C-alpha positions as CSV (number, residue, x, y, z in Angstrom):
1,M,121.2,181.0,95.8
2,T,118.5,178.5,95.3
3,P,114.9,179.2,96.5
4,P,113.3,177.5,100.0
5,T,110.5,176.0,97.5
6,D,113.2,174.4,95.5
7,L,114.4,170.5,96.0
8,T,118.1,169.5,95.5
9,C,118.3,166.2,94.4
10,R,119.1,164.5,97.8
11,E,116.1,165.8,99.2
12,M,114.7,163.7,96.2
13,V,116.4,160.7,96.5
14,E,114.9,160.9,99.8
15,L,111.7,161.5,99.1
16,V,111.2,159.5,95.9
17,N,109.3,156.2,98.3
18,D,107.0,159.0,99.3
19,Y,106.7,160.3,96.2
20,L,106.0,156.5,94.2
21,E,103.7,155.1,97.6
22,G,101.5,158.4,97.0
23,G,102.2,159.7,100.7
24,L,103.5,163.0,99.6
25,A,101.6,165.9,100.2
26,A,100.6,168.2,97.3
27,G,102.7,170.5,97.8
28,E,105.7,168.3,98.2
29,R,104.3,166.1,95.3
30,A,104.3,169.7,93.2
31,R,108.3,170.2,94.3
32,F,108.5,167.4,93.2
33,E,107.1,166.6,90.5
34,A,109.2,170.5,89.8
35,H,112.2,169.3,90.4
36,L,112.1,166.8,87.6
37,S,110.9,168.7,85.1
38,V,114.4,170.4,84.8
39,C,116.4,167.9,86.0
40,D,117.4,164.8,83.6
41,P,119.9,162.8,86.1
42,C,116.5,162.3,88.8
43,T,114.5,161.3,86.6
44,T,116.3,158.7,85.5
45,Y,117.1,157.9,88.5
46,L,113.7,157.7,89.3
47,A,112.7,155.4,86.1
48,Q,115.4,152.9,87.7
49,V,113.0,152.9,90.6
50,R,110.6,151.9,89.4
51,E,112.2,149.4,86.7
52,T,113.7,147.8,90.1
53,I,110.0,147.7,91.8
54,R,108.8,146.2,88.8
55,L,111.0,144.1,87.9
56,A,111.7,142.7,91.8
57,G,108.0,142.3,92.2
58,R,108.5,139.3,89.3
59,L,110.8,137.9,91.8
60,T,109.2,134.4,93.4
61,E,111.5,131.9,95.7
62,E,111.5,129.7,93.8
63,S,113.2,131.3,90.3
64,V,116.3,132.6,92.6
65,P,118.8,129.9,91.9
66,S,119.5,127.9,95.7
67,E,123.1,129.0,95.0
68,V,122.4,132.8,95.3
69,R,119.5,132.6,98.1
70,D,122.5,131.2,99.9
71,E,124.9,133.4,99.1
72,L,122.6,136.3,99.7
73,L,121.7,134.7,103.5
74,R,125.7,134.7,104.1
75,A,126.3,138.2,103.0
76,F,123.0,139.8,105.2
77,R,123.7,137.8,108.8
78,S,127.3,138.8,108.4
79,W,125.6,142.3,107.7
80,K,123.4,142.3,110.7
81,D,126.2,141.1,112.9
82,A,128.8,143.7,111.7
């Protein structure tokens, strides 16, 4: 049985944004980091999220080709209507 203080991978994924934004209480942050110290897949996931944020921060509207922008807008509109 998993001790109640251990964080599952699913819980880790749900907390990753709060962790990166510094929004976790000290105890939750410690649990999060303890999980990372023993879980390579979650460590990789956190690195991927960090890289995605870094790369997305470099995007500008002008850097997105108009056909890609139009396709994204169509996708989001159809998703909203679903």
